[in-house]
Every structure is written in structure tokens, then in C-alpha cells.
C-alpha positions in Angstrom: 227.9 -8.5 29.4 229.2 -12.2 30.6 231.4 -13.7 28.5 230.7 -17.4 29.1 233.2 -19.0 26.2 236.1 -20.4 28.6 233.5 -21.5 31.4 234.1 -18.1 33.2 234.1 -14.3 33.0 236.4 -12.5 31.2 238.9 -10.1 32.8 238.2 -7.9 30.5 234.7 -7.5 31.3 234.6 -7.7 35.1 233.3 -3.9 35.3 230.1 -5.1 33.0 228.5 -7.7 35.0 225.1 -7.7 36.1 224.9 -4.2 33.7 222.7 -4.2 30.4 224.8 -3.9 27.3 223.8 -1.0 25.3 226.0 -1.2 22.4 224.0 -2.0 18.9 224.2 -6.1 18.3 226.9 -7.2 16.4 226.7 -7.0 12.4 226.0 -11.0 10.7 230.3 -11.5 9.6 230.8 -11.2 13.0 228.0 -13.3 14.5 228.6 -16.1 12.0 232.3 -15.9 11.4 233.8 -14.4 14.8 236.1 -17.7 16.4 238.4 -17.0 19.7 241.5 -19.3 18.3 241.2 -16.4 15.5 241.6 -12.6 15.0 238.8 -10.6 14.1 239.0 -7.8 11.9 236.8 -5.2 12.2 237.2 -3.4 9.1 238.4 -6.7 6.7 239.0 -5.2 2.8 236.2 -5.0 0.7 235.6 -5.5 -3.1 232.2 -4.4 -4.6 230.3 -7.6 -6.3 227.6 -7.1 -7.8 226.6 -4.0 -6.1 226.9 -5.6 -2.8 230.1 -6.0 -0.7 232.3 -9.0 -0.3 234.8 -8.7 2.7 238.4 -10.7 2.4 240.6 -11.1 5.3 243.9 -13.2 4.4 245.5 -14.7 8.2 248.7 -16.0 8.6 249.8 -17.9 11.7 253.7 -19.5 12.3 254.5 -21.6 15.4 257.2 -23.8 16.0 256.8 -26.8 18.6 259.6 -28.7 20.8 259.8 -31.3 22.6 262.5 -32.9 24.4 261.4 -36.6 24.7 258.0 -37.9 23.7 258.6 -41.5 25.0 258.5 -42.7 28.5 260.3 -46.3 29.4 262.7 -47.7 26.9 265.9 -45.0 26.0 266.1 -46.9 22.5 263.2 -45.8 21.6 263.1 -42.8 22.9 262.8 -39.4 20.9 261.9 -36.1 20.5 260.2 -33.5 18.5 260.6 -30.1 16.9 258.5 -28.9 13.9 257.5 -25.7 12.1 254.3 -25.5 11.0 252.7 -22.0 8.7 249.2 -21.5 7.4 247.7 -18.6 5.4 243.9 -18.9 5.3 241.8 -16.7 2.6 238.5 -15.7 3.7 235.8 -14.3 1.9 232.1 -13.6 3.1 229.2 -12.1 1.0 225.9 -11.5 1.6 223.5 -12.2 -1.2 220.7 -10.0 0.5 217.0 -11.3 2.2 219.3 -13.4 4.9 221.0 -14.9 3.1 225.5 -15.3 3.5 227.8 -17.5 2.1 231.7 -18.1 3.4 234.6 -19.6 1.8 238.0 -20.0 3.7 240.9 -21.8 2.0 244.2 -22.8 4.0 247.6 -23.3 2.8 249.9 -25.4 5.3 253.2 -25.9 5.3 254.8 -28.8 7.8 258.6 -29.0 8.4 259.6 -31.7 11.4 263.4 -30.1 11.9 264.8 -33.3 14.5 265.5 -35.9 12.2 265.3 -38.7 15.0 261.8 -37.9 14.8 260.7 -41.5 13.6 257.3 -40.2 11.5 258.8 -37.0 10.5 256.8 -34.9 7.7 258.0 -32.2 5.3 254.6 -31.0 2.9 253.1 -28.4 2.1 249.1 -28.8 1.3 245.4 -27.2 0.5 242.7 -27.9 3.2 239.3 -26.5 3.0 238.3 -24.4 5.8 234.6 -23.3 6.6 232.8 -23.3 3.3 228.8 -22.8 4.1 225.7 -21.0 3.1 223.8 -19.4 5.6 220.2 -19.0 5.6 218.8 -16.3 8.2 215.1 -16.5 9.8 213.9 -18.2 7.4 210.1 -17.2 6.1 210.6 -14.8 9.1 210.4 -17.1 11.7 213.3 -17.5 14.5 214.9 -20.6 12.3 218.0 -20.5 10.8 219.6 -23.2 8.1 223.3 -23.7 7.0 224.8 -26.3 5.2 228.3 -27.0 3.5 231.2 -27.5 5.9 230.7 -26.0 9.1 232.4 -25.0 12.5 231.1 -26.8 15.5 232.3 -25.4 19.0 230.9 -25.2 22.2 232.0 -23.0 24.8 234.8 -24.8 26.5 235.5 -27.0 23.4 235.1 -29.9 25.6 232.4 -31.3 23.3 233.2 -30.6 20.2 235.8 -28.1 18.0 235.7 -29.3 14.6 234.9 -28.6 10.8 233.1 -30.6 9.6 230.3 -31.4 6.5 226.7 -31.1 7.7 222.9 -29.7 7.8 222.3 -27.4 10.5 219.1 -26.0 11.7 218.7 -23.2 15.0 216.4 -22.1 16.4 217.0 -19.3 18.5 215.2 -16.2 20.9 216.9 -14.0 23.5 217.0 -16.4 25.7 217.1 -20.0 24.1 219.0 -21.7 21.3 218.6 -24.8 19.9 220.7 -26.3 17.3 220.2 -29.4 15.7 222.9 -31.1 12.6 223.6 -34.0 10.7 226.7 -34.5 9.8 228.8 -36.7 7.2 232.1 -35.8 5.9 232.0 -36.0 2.0 235.9 -36.0 0.4 239.3 -35.6 1.9 239.4 -32.1 3.6 243.6 -32.1 2.4 244.8 -32.0 -1.1 247.8 -34.2 -0.2 244.9 -37.2 1.1 243.2 -39.0 -1.2 241.6 -40.4 1.9 238.8 -38.7 4.4 240.8 -39.0 8.3 239.9 -43.3 8.9 238.6 -41.2 12.6 235.7 -40.1 10.4 235.7 -42.0 7.5 232.2 -43.4 6.8 230.8 -41.7 10.1 227.5 -40.3 10.6 226.6 -38.0 13.7 223.6 -36.5 14.5 224.8 -33.1 17.1 222.3 -31.5 19.1 223.1 -28.7 21.5 220.4 -26.5 23.5 222.0 -23.3 25.6 219.0 -21.2 28.0 220.1 -17.9 29.6 217.8 -18.9 33.1 218.7 -15.9 34.7 221.2 -13.0 34.4 224.7 -14.2 34.0 223.9 -17.8 34.3 223.6 -20.2 31.4 222.2 -23.9 31.3 223.4 -26.1 28.5 222.6 -29.3 26.9 224.6 -31.7 24.5 223.7 -34.8 23.1 226.0 -36.6 19.7 224.8 -40.1 17.9 227.9 -41.2 16.1 227.1 -44.7 14.2 230.9 -45.5 12.5 230.5 -48.0 9.9 233.4 -47.8 7.7 235.3 -51.3 7.3 236.9 -52.9 10.2 238.7 -55.7 8.2 239.7 -59.2 9.7 243.1 -60.5 12.2 245.9 -60.9 10.0 245.5 -58.4 7.3 248.1 -55.8 6.4 247.0 -52.2 6.3 248.9 -49.0 5.6 249.9 -46.9 8.7 247.8 -43.7 7.8 244.5 -45.7 6.8 244.6 -47.4 10.7 241.2 -47.0 12.1 242.0 -48.1 16.0 238.3 -47.3 17.0 234.0 -48.2 15.5 231.8 -47.8 17.4 228.4 -47.2 17.6 228.0 -44.8 20.5 225.7 -41.7 21.8 227.0 -39.3 23.9 224.9 -36.6 26.4 225.4 -34.3 29.0 225.2 -31.0 30.6 226.7 -27.7 31.4 226.2 -24.8 34.5 228.6 -22.3 33.8 227.7 -18.4 34.5 229.3 -15.9 36.9 228.8 -13.4 40.2 230.3 -10.0 40.5 231.3 -9.1 44.2 233.1 -5.8 45.7 234.2 -3.4 42.8 234.6 -5.3 40.0 235.7 -8.7 41.1 234.1 -11.8 39.8 233.2 -15.4 40.5 233.1 -17.7 37.7 231.9 -21.0 37.7 231.3 -24.0 35.4 230.0 -27.6 35.4 230.0 -29.8 33.0 228.8 -33.9 33.3 228.8 -36.4 30.3 227.8 -40.1 29.7 228.9 -42.2 27.0 226.9 -45.8 26.2 226.8 -47.9 23.1 228.8 -50.2 21.3 232.6 -50.1 19.6 235.0 -51.8 18.0 238.6 -51.5 19.3 241.3 -52.6 16.5 244.9 -53.9 17.8 247.9 -53.8 15.5 251.7 -54.5 15.1 254.2 -52.5 13.5 255.2 -54.7 9.9 256.9 -52.8 8.2 258.0 -48.6 8.1 254.2 -47.4 6.6 252.4 -50.8 7.4 250.3 -52.3 10.6 249.2 -56.2 10.9 246.3 -56.3 12.6 246.1 -58.7 15.5 243.3 -58.5 17.5 239.2 -57.1 17.0 237.2 -56.9 20.1 233.7 -55.8 20.5 232.6 -54.0 24.0 229.4 -52.4 25.2 230.6 -49.3 26.7 229.3 -47.3 29.7 231.1 -44.7 31.3 230.4 -41.0 32.0 233.1 -37.6 33.4 232.6 -34.3 35.1 234.8 -31.3 34.8 234.0 -28.8 37.1 235.7 -25.4 38.2 235.8 -22.0 39.5 238.0 -19.1 38.8 238.2 -15.6 40.9 239.0 -12.6 39.9 240.0 -10.2 42.3 240.1 -6.0 41.2 243.1 -5.0 42.2 246.2 -3.9 39.9 247.0 -6.8 37.5 243.3 -8.5 38.0 245.1 -11.5 39.0 243.0 -14.7 38.8 243.0 -18.0 41.2 241.4 -20.8 39.0 240.6 -24.6 41.0 239.3 -27.2 39.1 239.1 -31.1 38.5 238.1 -33.3 36.3 237.9 -37.1 36.1 236.9 -39.8 33.4 235.5 -43.0 34.6 237.5 -46.1 34.7 237.0 -49.7 34.2 236.9 -52.1 37.6 236.8 -55.3 35.8 237.9 -55.6 32.0 237.1 -59.2 32.0 233.1 -58.5 32.4 232.3 -57.2 29.1 231.1 -53.8 29.9 234.0 -51.2 29.6 233.7 -48.3 31.5 236.4 -45.9 30.5 234.6 -42.5 29.5 236.1 -41.3 25.6 235.5 -38.2 24.7 233.8 -37.6 21.4 236.8 -37.2 19.2 235.9 -34.1 18.0 237.1 -32.5 21.3 240.5 -30.1 22.5 240.1 -29.2 26.0 240.8 -25.8 25.5 239.0 -23.0 27.7 241.6 -20.8 28.9 240.6 -19.7 32.5 239.7 -16.5 31.6 242.9 -15.1 30.1 243.5 -14.0 26.5 244.2 -17.1 24.7 242.8 -20.7 24.9 245.0 -23.1 26.4 244.9 -26.9 27.1 242.6 -27.2 30.3 244.6 -31.0 31.1 248.1 -30.1 30.3 250.1 -29.1 27.1 252.8 -31.9 27.9 250.8 -34.4 28.2 247.3 -33.2 27.0 245.2 -36.3 27.9 241.7 -37.5 26.5 239.4 -37.2 30.1 239.5 -41.7 29.8 240.3 -43.0 33.2 241.7 -40.1 34.7 241.3 -37.6 37.1 242.7 -34.4 36.8 243.4 -31.9 39.6 244.3 -28.0 38.3 245.2 -25.0 39.9 245.7 -21.9 38.1 247.0 -18.6 38.7 246.8 -15.8 36.3 247.4 -12.0 35.5 245.9 -9.4 32.9 248.9 -7.8 30.8 248.6 -3.8 29.2 245.2 -4.0 28.2 244.5 -7.2 25.9 247.3 -9.6 27.4 247.7 -12.1 30.0 250.2 -14.2 32.2 249.1 -17.6 33.1 250.9 -20.5 35.4 248.9 -23.7 35.6 249.8 -26.9 37.3 248.3 -30.4 37.2 247.9 -33.6 39.6 247.3 -37.0 37.0 245.9 -40.4 38.7 244.2 -42.8 37.2 240.9 -43.7 38.0 241.3 -47.4 38.1 244.5 -49.4 37.9 245.9 -49.6 34.1 249.2 -50.2 31.8 247.9 -47.1 29.5 246.1 -43.9 28.9 244.0 -44.3 25.7 245.1 -41.4 24.2 248.0 -38.7 25.3 250.4 -37.0 23.3 253.4 -38.8 25.4 253.6 -42.7 24.6 254.1 -44.7 27.7 253.8 -48.3 29.0 252.7 -48.2 32.9 253.2 -51.0 35.5 249.6 -51.5 36.3 250.5 -50.8 40.0 249.8 -47.3 41.0 247.6 -44.7 39.9 249.6 -41.5 40.0 250.4 -40.3 36.7 252.0 -37.8 37.8 252.3 -33.6 37.5 252.3 -31.2 34.7 253.4 -27.3 34.6 252.2 -25.0 32.2 252.8 -21.6 31.6 251.6 -19.5 29.2 251.7 -15.7 27.9 249.1 -14.2 25.6 249.9 -10.8 23.8 247.3 -9.3 22.2 247.6 -5.6 22.2 247.3 -5.2 18.7 243.9 -5.5 16.0 246.1 -7.9 13.3 248.2 -9.1 15.5 249.4 -11.7 18.3 251.7 -13.5 20.3 251.9 -16.8 21.8 254.3 -18.2 24.1 253.9 -22.1 26.1 256.5 -23.4 28.3 255.3 -26.8 29.9 257.0 -29.9 32.1 255.8 -33.0 32.8 257.7 -35.3 35.8 256.7 -39.3 35.7 254.4 -40.6 38.9 254.9 -44.4 40.4 252.5 -45.5 36.9 255.7 -45.3 34.9 257.7 -47.4 37.7 261.7 -47.1 36.8 260.7 -43.9 35.4 259.3 -42.1 38.0 260.7 -38.7 38.5 261.9 -38.5 35.2 261.1 -34.8 33.8 259.9 -33.9 30.2 259.9 -30.5 28.8 258.1 -28.8 25.9 256.5 -25.9 24.4 255.6 -23.6 21.4 255.9 -19.9 20.1 252.8 -18.8 17.8 252.7 -15.7 15.8 249.2 -14.7 13.9 248.5 -11.6 11.5 245.3 -10.9 9.9 245.1 -8.4 7.1 
């Protein structure tokens, strides 16, 4: 059995490459609800409701995340962050029979900034609606399926999307081919503490298409398409806007791309896995620039329109060696185009879909940021060269050490989106280097532990701050019952 969810083959399935799968197909609940970033419970708590089973699962996640500095440049503006988050998710799955099922997820979240120096510190308790949908399987005995409600959109490498959206989705599925088409538009806020839709998603209609073809055993081709039509009100220069309602980008944009992914076995259980993602974006975009006027209030300073035409590539390979600890070597390279002539009227900077997460995992037990935990950049006017070394621990755990080298594609004075705030000189394309150490422990059916330590060293593009080191990391504990 080949696992393509991370773009390569998972170590746990190394011995199965090229073999036929003898197990019976997973039950409907597993097909519809299993997510790689959550614990799948084989035997949930079951209640009898109108003569049919109602499966109930409660999951809990606690994490603490910290950074010593999130601003490179002026020491007077430098700050760190230490945040504690706790989430309790209650999930109910019910099958009405005749191919009709329903899922409801409700999350209770607590967020607390423990570093008083963080400028936008929060202390919050709120409810969040997760997936909530009706699923109609094999409509009229055909190969078509229908979902409606709040749906999960998740591609195998999370390079295109990993988001829950209010949507209607139709899927057509055979043994080798699957095609899905969805229309998504947020209906109301997903959080109880906010009475407005996130500006990034407000008044945005999305058409999302994905197709996957298993053209050969252990090899697949996937095609992606997204049209995002943002009709939200932009405002005018001089308008005062609450910071939480600020919308930096409005656009009528199209994305399209293709992925080749798969793997082959060699020797006694060795594996070579590969992936190649190619994407393009085009259309019109409004860019809104603002300036802080008062705490929680900004003033719109400039609104400009640009024609967008850009591209990106992400490719790599993981080799699993069939010896003790099943060591893995990953080599990867990603680049998103930049704009060589900002005055030409056409914007050549690639931008990702805003639905993305960039978390493949390189065959480890847990997903992690493929472009670095600490910098965590959007693939825009940027190239990222990656080398990863990983080993398997115990039965279902892993340890990975990952190195990243960052360079601008074109000279620029900033990155489109990154965790670390920066002001670049524009004289160099050398952004710097990042190193992540990821430990994932999943030896128990209902518990998981994850530890990440990360560092970033600023490159020549930071001018006088070249060579500055920044440190961060997080620890997470997950339990299901």
C-alpha cells in the first residue's frame, strides 16, 4: 500500500510497496472523518439513537509555543511571544442509513499570551464551529457523492489548501479516478467571540476543483483549480478601519496546477518517494496599504490594482533506507516567482491560495512546516532549498532534523508573508538559514506528543542584522477519548 499523503511513502508502510492490499475497505466513518493531524479513534463511544449508532469522540489538545524575537531590525520594536492554547473538540457522527450521514464538530478554545511584552496579546475563551455536514453517498446508485455544510478541504501535501469552509461539494469516484468540484462561501463567523467573518474570507466566493488519477500502481497525478472572487468592500484612501477588519488583499484570481507523486521500492523494504508540484496564478488584485493610527485602528494610505501572472514549483524526494531505525533522507527545492520590474504594471510575485498550510511531513509520524517552523514563509518571490534527515522510533514515532536555505528570487524590501517581521535592504537576495528539530511520539492509540525546536539565522538581505539568531519552538499534547 502506498501512502501519498505526505508526498512520499510513510515509513510504516515500507514493507507493503508493490503489494496488493488484503484488508477490507475502511468503514464509512473512517473514510469521511480521518485526518492526519488528528487522532483517529477505532472504537469511539457509541449511543443508540433511533435504532442507529451515534459515534461520539472528544479530543483535547494543549500546546505552548514561544519565540525569543519576532522582529528583526529596530531593537526598540523587538518583541517575543509565549502563548498557551488549549482546545477541546466534541465530534458526533451519525449514519441515517441509505447512504446518508452527518457530522457535527464543536470546539472550545482557550488562548492566553504569557509574555506581557507581546503587542497584540490576547486572553480569550470561545467556541468555534468545526466540520458540520450532510453526506449523500452514491446518489441514485451512481458513483457521485454530495456533501453540504462546513466542509474540510485538504490536499495531500497541504500546499494548495487545508481549511474548513461553508460549501457544497460533488465528488465522482472510481477505483482509479476521483474528481471533486465545490463552491464555497463563508456564511457567518466561525467563532463565538467575533461577530464578523475574517476579512480574508469575507464576501469571497470560491470554486474549487481537484482531480486525482492513480495512473499506475503506487503513482498518481493530481490536478488542482481554484477561482477566488473577492467582492468585499475595499474602502478609500484616508478611511479609518479597525485593525481586526483590515483586508490587505482583494482579488479576482485563478490558480491552476498539477502534482506528480509516488514511490517505488528497492532492496528489502527500501523506498524512493517523490513529488513535483507546479502551480500558476493569474488575474487582478487590489493591494491595500495602511498605517497604524491608534491602538486597534489603522488608516488606509494607498490602494493599487495590479495584473497578476506568476508561477511556483515545489519538488523533492525522500529515500527510506531499510536498516535499523529506517533512516530517511529528503532533498527538496521550492521556488515562487518574483517581480523583476515592479513598475511594469504586471505583478510577477507568486502568491499561495490563502487556504494553504505547507505541512507535508517528509514521511515522519507527524506533519510539520515544509518551509521552516520559525520563518514559515509564503512561497512568494522566494526559493527554499531543504535537506531533511529522519529516523523512525519505536513503533509509530519519528525524529527529524530539517535544514532550509532561503533566497529571494528577485531583490525586494520584504516578504509577502512570514512569521518573522522584517525590513530587507533590497541589496541582497540572501534571506538566511533555518533549522528545525521535530520529535513526534504516537505510541498510544489515544495520545500523541510533539516537540519542535527551531532557529533562524538572518542573511545579508537584513543588512546590519546579518548573522542575528532567532529561536522558537512548541510542545503539544493531544488526547482522544
